[in-house]
N, C-alpha and C positions, 0 to 999 in steps of 0.2 A: 504494500500500500504506500502511496506517495506521502511523504511527510507533509503535514499541513503548512508548516512554515515555508517549505519550498514551494508549495502550490500557490501561496499568496504572492509570489513574485511573478506569476504568469496569469494570463486570463484563461479561465476554464469554463466551458459550458457543459453542465450535466444535462443530458437529454435522453428521452426514450426514443425508440426508433419508429414509432407509429403515431405519436400524439401530434395533432395538427398544430397546437400552440407551440410545441417544441420545434416543429418544423419551421414555423414563422421566425423563431429566434435564430435558428441555423441559417435561414435564408438571408436575414439581415447581416449576419456575420460575413457571409460570402459576398453579398452585394458591396459591403464595405471593404472587402479584401483584408480583413483583420486576421492576423496570425493568432490563433487560439487553440488550446487543446479542447477537442470535442469528445466527451466521454459518454458513451451510451450505457444505460443501465436498465435493469429489470425493475419496473415500478413496484413490483411486489416484494423486492428485496434490494432496497437502496444501499449503496456502499457506505461503509462506516465513515469514511472521510467526508462524504456529503452530509450525513446526519450530524456530524460534529459541528458543521457550519450552518446547516439548515435542518433542524430536527423534524420538520414536516416531510422532508425527502421529496418535495414536489418537483415536477419537471415542467418547464426548464428552470434550472438554477444557474445563474452566472456568478462566478467568483473572480474578483480581481483584487489582489492584496487583501485589505480589510473590508472590502465592499462585497456584500452578498445580496443579490437581487433574485427574486423568484416569482416574477409575474412577466409573462411573455411581452405584454404591451409596454411595461416599464423598461424591460430589457431593451426592446427595440428603440424606445425613446433615448435611453442612455447611450446606446451605441451610436445613434445618429448625432448626438451632441458631443460624445467623446471623440468620434472620428468624423469630422464635418464634411469630408470629401470622399465620395460624391454625396451631396445632400439628398436625403430622402424625404425631407419636409421642406416646404417653401419657407422662406426666411421671415416673411412678415407675420406678426402675431395673429392677425385675423385669419389668414390662410391656414396657419398651424392649428388654430382652435377649430376651424371648420373641418380639417382633416381628422382631428381627434374625435369629433362628433360623428363623422362618417364611420370611423373604425368602431366606435361604440355601438352604432346602429347595426353594423355588420355582425358584431358579436351577439347582440340581442336578437336579431332577426334570423341569421343564418347559422352562426356557430352554435346557438342554443338548440336549433333543430338537429344539427349534426350530433351534438351531445345526446339529445333525446334518442336519436336513432341507435347510437352505440350503447346506451345504458338502459334502455327500456325493454319491456316485453314485446313480443311479436306484433301485437295489435297496435300499440303506441308507436313502435318503430316504423311500421308501415305508414301510419298517419304522418309522422315526422318526415319521412322520405317524400311522400306526396306533396306536403306543404312546402318543403324545400325546393323541389323541382318547379312547382307552380310559382313560387315567389321569385325564383331566379328568372323564369320566363317573363313574368310581369315586369321585371326590371330591364327588359331588352332595350327600351329607349335610352337608358343610361349607358349601356354598353355600346350603343350605336353612336352616341354623341361625340366621344373622344377616343383616342387610341388607348388611353389608360383610364382607370376608373375615375370619372369626373375630373380628368386632368389631361393635359397634353404631354405630361412628363411622368415617368415612373416614380412611384413614391411608396411610403410605408403602407398606404392603403392597398397597393398592389401586392406588397409582401404579405398582407393579411388575406387577400383574396386567393392567391396562388395555391397555398396548401389546401384550402377548402375545395376549390375546383378540381384539384388533382385527385381528391378522394372520392369524387362522385362515382366513378366506375365501381369502386369497392362497396358502394351503397346500392348498387344495382341501377344507377342512373347513367344512361349512355349520354355523354356530353353532346354527341352529335344529334340527339333528339331535342336539344335546346335550340335556341335561335342561332342563325349563322353569325350574328354579331358576338354572341357569347363564345362560340367556337373559335372565332378569329382572335378574340381577346385572350382566351385561355392559351391558345397556341403561341401567341405573342409572349406571354409570361413564361410558358414552359420551355421555350427555345433559348431563354437567357442562360448564359454560361453559369451564373451564380445559382440559378434554380437547379440546374442539373447537378452541380456540386453539392447542393444542400440535401439531396435525396439520400436517405439510408437505403440499405439493401432491401429492407422490407417495403419501403415506400416505392421503390422501383417496380415492385411486383403489383402495385395497386392498379396500374394502367396496363391493359393488354398490349403486348407488342405487336406491331404490324407484321403480317406474314409476307 
C-alpha cells in the first residue's frame, strides 16, 4: 500500500470503473491533460489508504496533498480552476453561474433517472428508462441549436453529458433511435481524444463495437 505521506505529494483520483460520476471526473482530468494517478477500486471494498483520507470511501475521490474532494461536480470545478488551460467554463461570472445551473438540471432530470434505472426494481427501472429516452428526445431543439450543449464551445456541461450518453446502450436505449441531432452531438463528444482516454475497460464494453 502506498504511504499516505507520499501520496499527498501527487494528485490521485480514486474511481470505480463503471460509475458515471467517476467517469465525469476522469474525463475532466484528461481534457485538462493533468498528470495524475488514477486508481480504480471495488466500491464494495474501498482500499484502506482511501478510507484513511475519506472514511465514506465514495467514488470519485480526488487527493492532492492535504486536499480531499469527493463530489464529482466539485472535483470538476476544482480542476478547471486549478488548471485554467484549456478553460472548460466561460470566464464571466454570469456564464459560469448559468453553466452550473444547467449541470444541476442535468443531474436532477437525467442523472437521477439513470440512478433510478440502476438501483430500482424491474418495474421502476423500466419506467426510468422510458422517461429518460423521452426526455432526451424532447430536448432535441437544444441539441440542434449549437455544436455543444447550449454553447459553441466544449465545456464542463459536455463533460457531464458524455458519460450519460455513453451509457445509454447498457440501459437498452439505442442512441440511434434518438434524434439525428443527439446522435451527431454524442459522436462529437465520443470522438474526442480525452473521452477515449477516460474510458475504463468496463466502460469500453458498454457500447457495441461496429462489425
